Residue, then its C-alpha position, 0 to 999 in steps of 0.5 A: m499500499s502506498r503511504d498516502f495512503y496509510k496518511w489517510i488512515a492515520g489522520t482519520f484516526a488523529g481526528s482530521f477526516a480528509r476526504k480522498n479519491g480513488a478506485v478499485v480495480q478488478l484483475d483477472g487470474k493473470h493480473t490484468p484488470v477487467g474492471r474499475l469502480e471510482f469513488m469520490s470524497a470518501l472518508v474512512t469509517a472503519l479499520v480492523l487490525p490483525e489479530l496478533d498471535a505468534s502462534t496462527k498460520k492465518a494471513a494478517v488482513m487489514t480491512v478498511s471500509i469507506r463511505p463514498e459520496m459518489t461511485r461510478s463504474a468505468a473501463a478497465e485500463g489494460s496497461a494499469k499496474p496493480g497497486v495503489y495510487v493517488s487518484t488523478l480525479p479531481r477533489a472535492 
């Protein structure tokens, strides 16, 4: 995940409720983008951290919930590399 993503989460828990724009990209089995859901003016609403247990073999998963003001489907860009990027969508 990008540093900006973690700063957004940290800022929320510090009391700075910044709205952000971004997208969730759906990938196929070959990691090729096949779908894209863009979100605008989203706030972080929840964070679930994994249990800290050294004896478990389960993967550590962090779940972040957001609440956007608006979403829209968009065409997937076949040349895009998977990852977390700073949005180029206009800011609210």
